[in-house]
DSSP file (Angstrom, degrees, kcal/mol; ACC not computed):
  #  RESIDUE AA STRUCTURE BP1 BP2  ACC     N-H-->O    O-->H-N    N-H-->O    O-->H-N    TCO  KAPPA ALPHA  PHI   PSI    X-CA   Y-CA   Z-CA
    1    1 A X    > >       0   0    0      0, 0.0     5,-2.4     0, 0.0     3,-0.8   0.000 360.0 360.0 360.0 -34.5    0.0   -3.5  -24.9
    2    2 A X  G > 5 +     0   0    0      1,-0.3     3,-1.7     3,-0.2     5,-0.0   0.873 360.0  56.7 -64.5 -35.7    0.6   -4.7  -28.5
    3    3 A X  G 3 5S+     0   0    0      1,-0.3    -1,-0.3     2,-0.1     0, 0.0   0.724 105.6  53.2 -66.9 -18.7   -2.7   -6.6  -28.5
    4    4 A X  G < 5S-     0   0    0     -3,-0.8    -1,-0.3     2,-0.1    -2,-0.2   0.351 129.1 -97.8 -94.7   4.0   -4.4   -3.3  -27.7
    5    5 A X  T < 5S+     0   0    0     -3,-1.7     2,-0.3     1,-0.3    -3,-0.2   0.526  83.5 125.0  96.2   6.3   -2.7   -1.6  -30.6
    6    6 A X      < +     0   0    0     -5,-2.4    -1,-0.3    32,-0.1     2,-0.3  -0.701  23.4 128.3-100.3 153.1    0.2    0.1  -28.8
    7    7 A X  B >  S-A   10   0A   0      3,-2.7     3,-0.8    -2,-0.3    31,-0.0  -0.930  72.1 -50.4-174.8-165.9    3.8   -0.3  -29.8
    8    8 A X  T 3  S+     0   0    0     -2,-0.3     3,-0.2     1,-0.3    -2,-0.0   0.807 135.6  40.0 -59.3 -30.1    7.0    1.6  -30.5
    9    9 A X  T 3  S+     0   0    0      1,-0.2     2,-0.4     2,-0.0    -1,-0.3   0.526 120.8  43.3 -98.6  -7.1    5.2    3.8  -33.1
   10   10 A X  B <  S+A    7   0A   0     -3,-0.8    -3,-2.7     2,-0.0     2,-0.3  -0.837  75.0 178.3-139.8 100.4    2.0    4.2  -31.1
   11   11 A X        -     0   0    0     -2,-0.4     2,-0.4    -5,-0.2    29,-0.2  -0.726  29.4-119.6-105.5 150.8    2.5    4.9  -27.4
   12   12 A X  E     -b   40   0B   0     27,-2.9    29,-3.2    -2,-0.3     2,-0.5  -0.764  24.4-152.4 -87.9 130.9    0.0    5.6  -24.7
   13   13 A X  E     +b   41   0B   0     -2,-0.4     2,-0.3    27,-0.2    29,-0.2  -0.927  29.2 149.7-108.9 122.2    0.4    9.0  -23.0
   14   14 A X  E     -b   42   0B   0     27,-1.9    29,-1.7    -2,-0.5     2,-0.4  -0.859  39.6-117.3-139.9 172.8   -0.9    9.3  -19.4
   15   15 A X  E     -b   43   0B   0     -2,-0.3    48,-1.1    27,-0.2     2,-0.7  -0.940  13.7-145.6-114.4 141.8   -0.2   11.1  -16.2
   16   16 A X  E     -bc  44  63B   0     27,-2.8    29,-2.9    -2,-0.4     2,-0.3  -0.932  22.7-152.0-103.6 110.5    0.9    9.5  -12.9
   17   17 A X  E     +bc  45  64B   0     46,-2.9    48,-2.9    -2,-0.7     2,-0.3  -0.631  24.7 159.0 -86.2 139.3   -0.7   11.5  -10.2
   18   18 A X  E     -bc  46  65B   0     27,-1.9    29,-2.8    -2,-0.3    48,-0.1  -0.986  46.8 -88.9-154.7 150.8    1.0   11.7   -6.8
   19   19 A X  E     -b   47   0B   0     46,-0.5     2,-2.0    -2,-0.3     6,-0.2  -0.310  48.5-109.6 -58.4 147.0    0.9   14.0   -3.7
   20   20 A X  S    S+     0   0    0     27,-2.6     2,-0.3     4,-0.1    29,-0.2  -0.396  85.4  91.4 -86.6  63.4    3.4   16.8   -4.1
   21   21 A X  S >> S-     0   0    0     -2,-2.0     4,-3.0    27,-0.1     3,-1.6  -0.972  85.9-106.2-146.5 159.6    5.9   15.7   -1.5
   22   22 A X  H 3> S+     0   0    0     -2,-0.3     4,-2.2     1,-0.3     5,-0.4   0.816 113.2  62.4 -57.7 -37.3    9.0   13.6   -1.8
   23   23 A X  H 34 S+     0   0    0      1,-0.2     4,-0.4     2,-0.2    -1,-0.3   0.810 119.4  27.7 -60.9 -28.5    7.6   10.5   -0.1
   24   24 A X  H <> S+     0   0    0     -3,-1.6     4,-1.5    -5,-0.2    -2,-0.2   0.813 120.1  53.0 -98.2 -41.5    5.0   10.3   -2.9
   25   25 A X  H  X S+     0   0    0     -4,-3.0     4,-2.6    -6,-0.2     5,-0.2   0.919 103.0  57.5 -63.3 -44.8    6.8   11.9   -5.8
   26   26 A X  H  X S+     0   0    0     -4,-2.2     4,-2.1     1,-0.2    -1,-0.2   0.923 109.1  43.0 -58.9 -49.2    9.9    9.8   -5.6
   27   27 A X  H  > S+     0   0    0     -4,-0.4     4,-1.8    -5,-0.4    -1,-0.2   0.868 112.5  55.3 -64.5 -32.3    8.1    6.4   -6.0
   28   28 A X  H  X S+     0   0    0     -4,-1.5     4,-1.6     2,-0.2    -2,-0.2   0.916 107.7  48.6 -64.0 -41.7    5.9    7.9   -8.8
   29   29 A X  H  X S+     0   0    0     -4,-2.6     4,-1.0     1,-0.2    -1,-0.2   0.901 109.8  52.4 -63.9 -40.3    9.1    9.0  -10.7
   30   30 A X  H  X S+     0   0    0     -4,-2.1     4,-0.8    -5,-0.2    -1,-0.2   0.837 107.7  52.8 -64.6 -31.7   10.5    5.5  -10.2
   31   31 A X  H  X S+     0   0    0     -4,-1.8     4,-1.1     1,-0.2    -1,-0.2   0.848  98.6  64.7 -70.4 -34.6    7.3    4.0  -11.7
   32   32 A X  H  X S+     0   0    0     -4,-1.6     4,-0.9     1,-0.2    10,-0.3   0.875  94.3  59.1 -60.5 -40.5    7.4    6.1  -14.8
   33   33 A X  H >X S+     0   0    0     -4,-1.0     3,-1.2     1,-0.2     4,-0.6   0.937 105.2  45.1 -60.6 -52.2   10.6    4.6  -16.2
   34   34 A X  H >< S+     0   0    0     -4,-0.8     3,-0.8     1,-0.3     4,-0.5   0.780 102.8  67.4 -66.7 -21.7    9.5    0.9  -16.5
   35   35 A X  H ><>S+     0   0    0     -4,-1.1     5,-1.9    -3,-0.2     3,-1.4   0.842  90.1  64.8 -62.6 -31.1    6.2    2.0  -18.0
   36   36 A X  H X<5S+     0   0    0     -3,-1.2     3,-1.7    -4,-0.9    -1,-0.2   0.842  91.6  63.7 -59.0 -33.4    8.2    3.2  -21.1
   37   37 A X  T <<5S+     0   0    0     -3,-0.8    -1,-0.3    -4,-0.6    -2,-0.2   0.735 104.5  46.0 -65.3 -21.6    9.2   -0.4  -21.7
   38   38 A X  T < 5S-     0   0    0     -3,-1.4    -1,-0.3    -4,-0.5    -2,-0.2  -0.038 127.3 -95.7-112.8  30.7    5.5   -1.3  -22.3
   39   39 A X  T < 5S+     0   0    0     -3,-1.7   -27,-2.9     1,-0.2     2,-0.6   0.783  82.8 131.7  67.5  31.3    4.9    1.7  -24.6
   40   40 A X  E   < -b   12   0B   0     -5,-1.9     2,-0.8   -29,-0.2    -1,-0.2  -0.962  40.3-162.5-115.6 117.3    3.4    4.0  -21.9
   41   41 A X  E     -b   13   0B   0    -29,-3.2   -27,-1.9    -2,-0.6     2,-0.3  -0.874  20.0-172.2 -97.5 109.2    4.9    7.5  -21.8
   42   42 A X  E     -b   14   0B   0     -2,-0.8     2,-0.4   -10,-0.3   -27,-0.2  -0.779  14.3-158.2-108.9 147.8    3.9    8.9  -18.4
   43   43 A X  E     -b   15   0B   0    -29,-1.7   -27,-2.8    -2,-0.3     2,-0.3  -0.972  26.6-114.2-122.2 136.8    4.3   12.3  -17.0
   44   44 A X  E     -b   16   0B   0     -2,-0.4     2,-0.6   -29,-0.2   -27,-0.2  -0.531  24.7-166.1 -71.5 131.4    4.3   13.1  -13.3
   45   45 A X  E     -b   17   0B   0    -29,-2.9   -27,-1.9    -2,-0.3     2,-0.3  -0.859   9.2-156.8-117.9  93.0    1.4   15.1  -12.1
   46   46 A X  E     -b   18   0B   0     -2,-0.6     2,-0.4   -29,-0.2   -27,-0.2  -0.542   9.8-159.0 -72.9 133.6    2.2   16.5   -8.6
   47   47 A X  E     -b   19   0B   0    -29,-2.8   -27,-2.6    -2,-0.3     5,-0.1  -0.944  21.7-111.9-117.9 131.2   -1.0   17.3   -6.7
   48   48 A X    >>  -     0   0    0     -2,-0.4     3,-1.7   -29,-0.2     4,-1.0  -0.327  30.9-119.6 -57.2 139.8   -1.2   19.6   -3.7
   49   49 A X  H >> S+     0   0    0      1,-0.3     4,-0.7     2,-0.2     3,-0.7   0.847 112.2  58.5 -54.5 -39.0   -2.0   17.6   -0.5
   50   50 A X  H 34 S+     0   0    0      1,-0.2     4,-0.3     2,-0.1    -1,-0.3   0.778 113.2  39.9 -63.1 -25.0   -5.2   19.5    0.1
   51   51 A X  H <> S+     0   0    0     -3,-1.7     4,-1.9     2,-0.1    -1,-0.2   0.540  96.0  85.2 -98.4  -9.8   -6.5   18.4   -3.3
   52   52 A X  H <X S+     0   0    0     -4,-1.0     4,-2.6    -3,-0.7     5,-0.2   0.954  90.1  41.8 -63.6 -56.3   -5.1   14.8   -3.2
   53   53 A X  H  X S+     0   0    0     -4,-0.7     4,-2.9     1,-0.2     5,-0.2   0.876 113.3  52.4 -67.7 -36.9   -7.9   13.0   -1.4
   54   54 A X  H  > S+     0   0    0     -4,-0.3     4,-1.7     2,-0.2    -1,-0.2   0.926 112.1  48.1 -59.2 -40.2  -10.7   14.7   -3.2
   55   55 A X  H  X>S+     0   0    0     -4,-1.9     5,-2.4     2,-0.2     4,-0.5   0.920 113.6  46.6 -64.1 -43.7   -9.0   13.7   -6.5
   56   56 A X  H ><5S+     0   0    0     -4,-2.6     3,-1.2     1,-0.2    -2,-0.2   0.928 110.8  51.6 -64.8 -44.9   -8.6   10.1   -5.3
   57   57 A X  H 3<5S+     0   0    0     -4,-2.9    -1,-0.2     1,-0.3    -2,-0.2   0.816 110.3  49.0 -64.1 -30.1  -12.2    9.9   -4.0
   58   58 A X  H 3<5S-     0   0    0     -4,-1.7    -1,-0.3    -5,-0.2    -2,-0.2   0.586 108.7-128.8 -78.8 -10.5  -13.4   11.1   -7.4
   59   59 A X  T <<5 +     0   0    0     -3,-1.2     2,-1.2    -4,-0.5    -3,-0.2   0.901  51.2 160.1  57.6  43.6  -11.2    8.5   -9.1
   60   60 A X      < +     0   0    0     -5,-2.4     2,-0.3    -6,-0.1    -1,-0.2  -0.578  37.5  82.0 -96.1  68.3   -9.9   11.3  -11.2
   61   61 A X        -     0   0    0     -2,-1.2     3,-0.2     1,-0.1   -45,-0.1  -0.980  63.5-145.9-162.9 154.4   -6.6    9.7  -12.3
   62   62 A X  S    S+     0   0    0    -47,-0.5     2,-0.4     1,-0.4   -46,-0.1   0.856 103.5   2.9 -86.4 -52.0   -5.1    7.3  -14.8
   63   63 A X  E    S-c   16   0B   0    -48,-1.1   -46,-2.9     2,-0.0     2,-0.6  -0.987  73.2-170.5-131.6 124.7   -2.5    6.1  -12.3
   64   64 A X  E     -c   17   0B   0     -2,-0.4     2,-0.6    -3,-0.2   -46,-0.2  -0.952  11.7-151.5-116.6 112.7   -2.6    7.5   -8.7
   65   65 A X  E     +c   18   0B   0    -48,-2.9   -46,-0.5    -2,-0.6     2,-0.3  -0.734  24.3 170.3 -87.8 121.6    0.3    6.6   -6.6
   66   66 A X        -     0   0    0     -2,-0.6     2,-0.4   -48,-0.1    -2,-0.0  -0.923  27.0-132.5-128.4 153.1   -0.6    6.4   -2.9
   67   67 A X        -     0   0    0     -2,-0.3     2,-0.5     2,-0.0   -43,-0.0  -0.831  15.9-161.5-103.9 145.4    1.3    5.2    0.1
   68   68 A X        -     0   0    0     -2,-0.4     2,-0.4     2,-0.0    10,-0.0  -0.990   3.8-169.2-128.8 124.6   -0.3    3.0    2.7
   69   69 A X        -     0   0    0     -2,-0.5     2,-0.5     9,-0.0    -2,-0.0  -0.924  10.0-149.6-111.8 138.4    1.0    2.5    6.2
   70   70 A X        -     0   0    0     -2,-0.4    89,-0.2     1,-0.1     3,-0.0  -0.917   7.1-158.1-109.5 129.3   -0.3   -0.1    8.5
   71   71 A X  S    S+     0   0    0     -2,-0.5    88,-0.4     1,-0.1     2,-0.4   0.739  83.9  39.6 -74.5 -23.1   -0.2    0.5   12.2
   72   72 A X  S    S-     0   0    0      2,-0.2     2,-2.1    85,-0.1    85,-0.2  -0.989  81.6-127.3-130.2 136.5   -0.3   -3.3   13.0
   73   73 A X  S    S+     0   0    0     83,-3.3     2,-0.3    -2,-0.4    84,-0.1  -0.527  72.0 112.2 -81.8  75.1    1.6   -6.0   11.2
   74   74 A X  S >> S-     0   0    0     -2,-2.1     4,-1.1     1,-0.1     3,-0.6  -0.992  71.7-128.7-147.5 138.6   -1.5   -8.1   10.6
   75   75 A X  H 3> S+     0   0    0     -2,-0.3     4,-3.2     1,-0.2     5,-0.3   0.816 101.0  71.1 -59.6 -30.6   -3.3   -9.0    7.3
   76   76 A X  H 3> S+     0   0    0      1,-0.2     4,-2.5     2,-0.2     5,-0.4   0.929  98.9  46.5 -52.7 -49.5   -6.7   -7.9    8.7
   77   77 A X  H <> S+     0   0    0     -3,-0.6     4,-2.0     1,-0.2     5,-0.3   0.944 116.7  42.8 -61.6 -48.7   -5.8   -4.2    8.7
   78   78 A X  H  X S+     0   0    0     -4,-1.1     4,-2.1    -6,-0.2     5,-0.3   0.933 118.2  44.4 -65.1 -46.2   -4.4   -4.3    5.2
   79   79 A X  H  X>S+     0   0    0     -4,-3.2     4,-2.3     1,-0.2     5,-1.1   0.964 117.7  41.1 -65.0 -52.9   -7.1   -6.4    3.6
   80   80 A X  H  <5S+     0   0    0     -4,-2.5     4,-0.4    -5,-0.3    -1,-0.2   0.882 120.4  43.1 -67.1 -37.7  -10.1   -4.7    5.2
   81   81 A X  H  <5S+     0   0    0     -4,-2.0     8,-0.4    -5,-0.4    -1,-0.2   0.884 125.9  28.4 -74.3 -38.2   -8.8   -1.2    4.8
   82   82 A X  H  <5S+     0   0    0     -4,-2.1    10,-0.3    -5,-0.3    12,-0.2   0.693 133.2  18.6-101.6 -20.7   -7.5   -1.4    1.2
   83   83 A X  T  <5S+     0   0    0     -4,-2.3    13,-0.3    -5,-0.3    -3,-0.2   0.560  85.2 113.2-130.2 -13.1   -9.5   -4.1   -0.6
   84   84 A X  S > <S-     0   0    0     -5,-1.1     3,-2.0    -4,-0.4     6,-0.1  -0.367  76.7 -97.1 -71.4 143.5  -12.8   -4.8    1.2
   85   85 A X  T 3  S+     0   0    0      1,-0.3    -1,-0.1    11,-0.1    10,-0.1  -0.359 108.2  10.1 -56.4 127.9  -16.0   -3.8   -0.6
   86   86 A X  T 3  S+     0   0    0      1,-0.3    -1,-0.3     8,-0.2     2,-0.1   0.405  85.7 148.4  84.3  -2.6  -17.2   -0.4    0.7
   87   87 A X    X   -     0   0    0     -3,-2.0     3,-1.5     1,-0.1    -1,-0.3  -0.439  49.6-135.6 -66.9 137.2  -14.0    0.5    2.6
   88   88 A X  T 3  S+     0   0    0      1,-0.3    -1,-0.1    -2,-0.1    -7,-0.1   0.764 105.5  48.1 -64.8 -24.8  -13.4    4.2    2.7
   89   89 A X  T 3  S+     0   0    0     -8,-0.4     2,-1.5     1,-0.1    -1,-0.3   0.229  78.4 102.5-103.2  14.6   -9.7    3.7    1.9
   90   90 A X    X   +     0   0    0     -3,-1.5     3,-1.7     1,-0.2    -4,-0.1  -0.664  54.2 177.7 -88.4  76.5  -10.3    1.2   -0.9
   91   91 A X  T 3   +     0   0    0     -2,-1.5    -1,-0.2     1,-0.3    -8,-0.1   0.745  69.4  48.1 -64.0 -30.1   -9.6    4.1   -3.3
   92   92 A X  T 3  S-     0   0    0    -10,-0.3    -1,-0.3    -3,-0.2    -2,-0.1   0.486 107.3-121.0 -92.5   0.8   -9.9    2.2   -6.6
   93   93 A X    <   +     0   0    0     -3,-1.7    -2,-0.1     1,-0.2   -10,-0.1   0.679  44.1 174.1  76.3  17.9  -13.2    0.6   -5.6
   94   94 A X        +     0   0    0    -12,-0.2     2,-0.3    -9,-0.1    -1,-0.2  -0.362   6.0 172.8 -57.2 134.7  -12.1   -3.0   -5.9
   95   95 A X        +     0   0    0    -10,-0.1     2,-0.3    -9,-0.1   -11,-0.1  -0.874  18.8 154.3-154.1 116.8  -14.9   -5.2   -4.7
   96   96 A X    >>  -     0   0    0    -13,-0.3     4,-2.0    -2,-0.3     3,-1.3  -0.880  26.0-157.6-138.7 106.2  -15.3   -9.0   -4.8
   97   97 A X  H 3> S+     0   0    0     -2,-0.3     4,-2.0     1,-0.3     5,-0.1   0.828  94.5  58.4 -54.2 -33.4  -17.6  -10.4   -2.2
   98   98 A X  H 3> S+     0   0    0      1,-0.2     4,-1.2     2,-0.2    -1,-0.3   0.834 106.5  48.5 -67.8 -29.6  -16.0  -13.8   -2.4
   99   99 A X  H <> S+     0   0    0     -3,-1.3     4,-2.2     2,-0.2    -2,-0.2   0.891 107.6  54.5 -73.7 -40.0  -12.6  -12.2   -1.5
  100  100 A X  H  X S+     0   0    0     -4,-2.0     4,-2.0     1,-0.2    -2,-0.2   0.882 105.2  54.6 -57.8 -37.6  -14.3  -10.4    1.4
  101  101 A X  H  X S+     0   0    0     -4,-2.0     4,-2.1     1,-0.2    -1,-0.2   0.882 107.0  50.1 -62.8 -38.2  -15.4  -13.9    2.6
  102  102 A X  H  X S+     0   0    0     -4,-1.2     4,-2.7     2,-0.2     5,-0.3   0.861 105.2  57.2 -68.6 -35.2  -11.8  -15.0    2.4
  103  103 A X  H  X S+     0   0    0     -4,-2.2     4,-1.9     1,-0.2    -2,-0.2   0.944 109.8  45.4 -56.5 -46.7  -10.8  -12.0    4.5
  104  104 A X  H  X S+     0   0    0     -4,-2.0     4,-1.8     1,-0.2    -2,-0.2   0.901 111.5  52.3 -63.7 -41.9  -13.2  -13.1    7.2
  105  105 A X  H  X S+     0   0    0     -4,-2.1     4,-1.1     1,-0.2    -2,-0.2   0.924 111.4  45.0 -63.1 -45.4  -12.0  -16.8    7.0
  106  106 A X  H  < S+     0   0    0     -4,-2.7     3,-0.2     1,-0.2    -1,-0.2   0.863 110.7  55.6 -67.5 -33.0   -8.3  -15.9    7.4
  107  107 A X  H  < S+     0   0    0     -4,-1.9    -1,-0.2    -5,-0.3    -2,-0.2   0.855 111.8  42.7 -66.3 -34.9   -9.2  -13.5   10.3
  108  108 A X  H  < S+     0   0    0     -4,-1.8     2,-0.4    -5,-0.1    -1,-0.2   0.643  86.1 113.2 -83.6 -16.4  -11.0  -16.3   12.2
  109  109 A X     <  -     0   0    0     -4,-1.1     6,-0.1    -3,-0.2    -3,-0.0  -0.417  44.1-172.0 -69.0 116.7   -8.4  -19.0   11.5
  110  110 A X        +     0   0    0     -2,-0.4     2,-0.6     4,-0.0    -1,-0.2   0.758  63.9  86.0 -79.7 -23.6   -6.7  -20.0   14.8
  111  111 A X     >  -     0   0    0      1,-0.2     4,-2.6     2,-0.0     5,-0.2  -0.690  69.7-151.8 -82.5 117.5   -4.1  -22.2   13.2
  112  112 A X  H  > S+     0   0    0     -2,-0.6     4,-2.4     1,-0.2    -1,-0.2   0.873  93.1  48.3 -59.7 -41.9   -1.1  -19.9   12.2
  113  113 A X  H  > S+     0   0    0      2,-0.2     4,-2.1     1,-0.2    -1,-0.2   0.911 113.0  47.4 -68.2 -41.1    0.0  -22.1    9.3
  114  114 A X  H  > S+     0   0    0      2,-0.2     4,-2.2     1,-0.2    -2,-0.2   0.911 112.7  50.1 -64.1 -40.8   -3.5  -22.4    7.8
  115  115 A X  H  X S+     0   0    0     -4,-2.6     4,-2.8     1,-0.2    -2,-0.2   0.915 108.3  52.7 -63.8 -41.7   -4.0  -18.7    8.2
  116  116 A X  H  X S+     0   0    0     -4,-2.4     4,-2.5     1,-0.2    -1,-0.2   0.910 109.3  49.1 -60.3 -42.0   -0.7  -18.0    6.4
  117  117 A X  H  X S+     0   0    0     -4,-2.1     4,-2.2     2,-0.2    -1,-0.2   0.900 111.4  49.6 -65.1 -39.7   -1.8  -20.2    3.5
  118  118 A X  H  X S+     0   0    0     -4,-2.2     4,-2.6     2,-0.2    -2,-0.2   0.920 110.8  50.0 -62.3 -43.9   -5.1  -18.4    3.3
  119  119 A X  H  X S+     0   0    0     -4,-2.8     4,-2.9     1,-0.2    -2,-0.2   0.925 110.4  49.3 -61.7 -45.1   -3.3  -15.0    3.3
  120  120 A X  H  X S+     0   0    0     -4,-2.5     4,-2.3     1,-0.2    -1,-0.2   0.896 110.9  50.6 -62.3 -39.0   -1.0  -16.1    0.6
  121  121 A X  H  X S+     0   0    0     -4,-2.2     4,-2.3     2,-0.2    -2,-0.2   0.922 111.6  47.8 -63.4 -43.9   -4.0  -17.3   -1.5
  122  122 A X  H  X S+     0   0    0     -4,-2.6     4,-2.7     2,-0.2    -2,-0.2   0.936 111.5  50.0 -61.8 -46.6   -5.7  -14.0   -1.0
  123  123 A X  H  X S+     0   0    0     -4,-2.9     4,-2.3     1,-0.2    -1,-0.2   0.891 110.1  51.0 -60.7 -39.7   -2.6  -12.0   -1.9
  124  124 A X  H  X S+     0   0    0     -4,-2.3     4,-2.6    -5,-0.2    -1,-0.2   0.930 111.5  47.5 -62.4 -45.1   -2.2  -14.1   -5.1
  125  125 A X  H  X S+     0   0    0     -4,-2.3     4,-2.0     2,-0.2    -2,-0.2   0.901 111.2  50.5 -64.1 -40.9   -5.9  -13.5   -6.0
  126  126 A X  H  <>S+     0   0    0     -4,-2.7     5,-2.5     2,-0.2     4,-0.4   0.904 111.8  48.3 -62.9 -40.5   -5.5   -9.7   -5.4
  127  127 A X  H ><5S+     0   0    0     -4,-2.3     3,-1.2    -5,-0.2    -2,-0.2   0.916 110.5  50.5 -65.9 -43.1   -2.4   -9.7   -7.6
  128  128 A X  H 3<5S+     0   0    0     -4,-2.6    -1,-0.2     1,-0.3    -2,-0.2   0.855 111.9  48.2 -62.9 -34.2   -4.1  -11.6  -10.4
  129  129 A X  T 3<5S-     0   0    0     -4,-2.0    -1,-0.3    -5,-0.2    -2,-0.2   0.509 107.5-129.5 -81.2  -4.5   -7.0   -9.1  -10.2
  130  130 A X  T < 5 +     0   0    0     -3,-1.2     2,-1.0    -4,-0.4     3,-0.4   0.916  42.6 174.5  50.9  46.9   -4.5   -6.2  -10.3
  131  131 A X      < -     0   0    0     -5,-2.5    -1,-0.2     1,-0.3     3,-0.1  -0.748  68.7 -34.2 -86.5 103.3   -6.4   -4.8   -7.3
  132  132 A X  S    S-     0   0    0     -2,-1.0    -1,-0.3    -3,-0.2    -2,-0.1   0.959  87.0-131.9  47.6  70.9   -4.4   -1.8   -6.2
  133  133 A X        -     0   0    0     -3,-0.4     2,-0.5     1,-0.1    -1,-0.1  -0.174   8.2-128.3 -59.0 141.3   -1.0   -3.2   -7.1
  134  134 A X        -     0   0    0      1,-0.2     3,-0.1    -3,-0.1    -1,-0.1  -0.793  22.9-176.5 -89.9 125.0    1.8   -3.0   -4.6
  135  135 A X        -     0   0    0     -2,-0.5     2,-0.3     1,-0.3    -1,-0.2   0.819  63.4 -18.4 -91.6 -35.2    4.9   -1.5   -6.1
  136  136 A X        -     0   0    0      2,-0.0     2,-0.4     0, 0.0    -1,-0.3  -0.985  53.1-129.5-163.4 163.6    7.3   -1.8   -3.1
  137  137 A X        -     0   0    0     -2,-0.3     2,-0.3    -3,-0.1    -3,-0.0  -0.981  22.1-148.9-119.5 133.4    7.4   -2.3    0.6
  138  138 A X        -     0   0    0     -2,-0.4     2,-0.4     0, 0.0    -2,-0.0  -0.675   8.5-144.2 -97.6 159.4    9.4   -0.1    2.9
  139  139 A X        -     0   0    0     -2,-0.3     2,-0.3     2,-0.0    -2,-0.0  -0.928  12.9-170.0-122.0 147.4   11.1   -1.2    6.0
  140  140 A X        -     0   0    0     -2,-0.4     2,-0.3     2,-0.0    18,-0.0  -0.918   2.6-164.6-131.7 159.2   11.6    0.8    9.2
  141  141 A X        -     0   0    0     -2,-0.3     2,-0.4    17,-0.0    -2,-0.0  -0.934  11.0-142.1-140.7 164.9   13.6    0.1   12.3
  142  142 A X        +     0   0    0     -2,-0.3     2,-0.3     2,-0.0    11,-0.0  -0.989  22.8 167.8-128.2 137.8   13.8    1.3   15.9
  143  143 A X        +     0   0    0     -2,-0.4     2,-0.3     2,-0.0    -2,-0.0  -0.971   5.4 179.3-143.3 160.3   17.0    1.8   17.8
  144  144 A X        -     0   0    0     -2,-0.3     2,-0.1     4,-0.1    -2,-0.0  -0.974  33.8 -89.7-155.0 164.6   18.0    3.4   21.1
  145  145 A X    >   -     0   0    0     -2,-0.3     3,-1.9     1,-0.1    -2,-0.0  -0.389  37.6-113.4 -77.0 155.6   21.0    4.0   23.3
  146  146 A X  T 3  S+     0   0    0      1,-0.3    -1,-0.1    -2,-0.1    24,-0.0   0.730 113.3  65.2 -61.5 -23.9   21.9    1.6   26.0
  147  147 A X  T 3  S+     0   0    0     22,-0.1    23,-3.1     2,-0.1     2,-0.6   0.515  77.6  98.6 -81.1  -2.8   21.1    4.1   28.7
  148  148 A X  E <   -D  169   0C   0     -3,-1.9     2,-0.3    21,-0.2    21,-0.2  -0.772  60.7-172.6 -83.4 120.1   17.4    4.0   27.7
  149  149 A X  E     +D  168   0C   0     19,-3.2    19,-2.4    -2,-0.6     3,-0.1  -0.847  52.7  25.7-117.8 149.9   15.8    1.6   30.2
  150  150 A X  S    S+     0   0    0     -2,-0.3     2,-0.4     1,-0.3    -1,-0.1   0.503  77.3 138.5  83.5   5.3   12.3    0.1   30.5
  151  151 A X        -     0   0    0     -3,-0.2     2,-0.6    17,-0.1    -1,-0.3  -0.714  37.2-159.3 -86.8 130.9   11.5    0.3   26.8
  152  152 A X        -     0   0    0     -2,-0.4     2,-0.4     9,-0.2    15,-0.0  -0.940  11.0-143.0-110.5 114.2    9.8   -2.7   25.3
  153  153 A X        -     0   0    0     -2,-0.6     2,-0.2     1,-0.0     8,-0.1  -0.624  17.8-134.4 -75.4 126.6   10.1   -3.1   21.5
  154  154 A X        -     0   0    0     -2,-0.4     6,-0.0     6,-0.4    -1,-0.0  -0.532   6.8-152.9 -79.5 148.1    6.9   -4.4   20.0
  155  155 A X  S    S+     0   0    0     -2,-0.2    -1,-0.1     1,-0.1     3,-0.1   0.609  87.3  53.8 -96.9 -13.2    7.2   -7.2   17.5
  156  156 A X  S    S+     0   0    0      1,-0.3   -83,-3.3   -85,-0.0     2,-0.3   0.484 117.1   5.8-104.6  -1.2    4.0   -6.5   15.5
  157  157 A X        -     0   0    0    -85,-0.2     3,-0.5     1,-0.1    -1,-0.3  -0.890  50.3-135.9-174.1 144.4    4.4   -2.8   14.6
  158  158 A X  S    S+     0   0    0     -2,-0.3    -1,-0.1     1,-0.2   -87,-0.1   0.661 108.3  58.7 -74.0 -15.0    6.9    0.0   14.8
  159  159 A X  S    S+     0   0    0    -88,-0.4     3,-0.4   -89,-0.2    -1,-0.2   0.605  89.9  84.1 -92.3 -13.0    3.9    2.2   15.9
  160  160 A X  S    S+     0   0    0     -3,-0.5    -6,-0.4     1,-0.2    -3,-0.1  -0.455  80.0  35.9 -84.6 161.6    2.9    0.2   19.0
  161  161 A X        +     0   0    0     -2,-0.1    -9,-0.2    -8,-0.1    -1,-0.2   0.769  68.8 133.8  73.9  26.4    4.6    0.6   22.4
  162  162 A X        +     0   0    0     -3,-0.4     2,-0.5   -11,-0.1    -1,-0.1   0.406  33.8 108.7 -92.6   3.4    5.1    4.3   22.1
  163  163 A X        -     0   0    0      1,-0.1     3,-0.3     2,-0.0    -3,-0.0  -0.702  50.3-169.5 -77.9 129.0    3.8    5.1   25.6
  164  164 A X    >   +     0   0    0     -2,-0.5     3,-1.4     1,-0.2    -1,-0.1   0.101  48.3 115.1-112.4  21.2    6.8    6.0   27.6
  165  165 A X  T 3  S+     0   0    0      1,-0.3    -1,-0.2     3,-0.0    -2,-0.0   0.755  86.1  42.6 -66.5 -21.0    5.6    6.1   31.2
  166  166 A X  T 3  S+     0   0    0     -3,-0.3     2,-0.4   -16,-0.1    -1,-0.3   0.350  94.9  99.8-103.1   5.8    7.9    3.2   32.1
  167  167 A X    <   +     0   0    0     -3,-1.4     2,-0.3   -19,-0.0   -17,-0.2  -0.746  45.8 168.5 -96.3 138.7   10.9    4.4   30.2
  168  168 A X  E     -D  149   0C   0    -19,-2.4   -19,-3.2    -2,-0.4     2,-0.5  -0.970  32.9-116.8-145.2 159.9   13.8    6.2   32.0
  169  169 A X  E     -D  148   0C   0     -2,-0.3     2,-1.0   -21,-0.2   -21,-0.2  -0.863  15.4-156.9-101.8 127.6   17.3    7.3   31.2
  170  170 A X              0   0    0    -23,-3.1   -22,-0.1    -2,-0.5    -1,-0.0  -0.696 360.0 360.0-104.8  77.8   20.1    5.8   33.2
  171  171 A X              0   0    0     -2,-1.0    -1,-0.2   -24,-0.0   -23,-0.0   0.324 360.0 360.0-157.0 360.0   22.9    8.4   32.9
């Protein structure tokens, strides 16, 4: 920031836009504090949910904090939805055809270790490009009582396996 002319006596003033509900506001507030360390004074701009996606699609923000949930724990969904050229949910418009080519290569790779190395390389490149930076990852869990029978916990997503036709209560 100092090379751009900012410092303790000249701070950058911006707004951090976020949907006006706790799941979005809370991380936005957490982001504001470390920005102060690099001479950015940010103010939270809560946006009504009905106005949020139009604002994001117009790219009408300095920093727009958004949450992304993946239904499947697989790089394909995250890469193609959030970073691929032309994706409707690539809100900041990041586009590098050579990275899209790597998305395709990792998706086709049958060897798990080779695919993992490709994914790590892609993630490193996305981070270096500051393409929609990831601030944090949340974790979720599923639990149930012992009397719930016939439930199969899926290993690739908390959202899979929610059909309950084979589940019954033993009590």
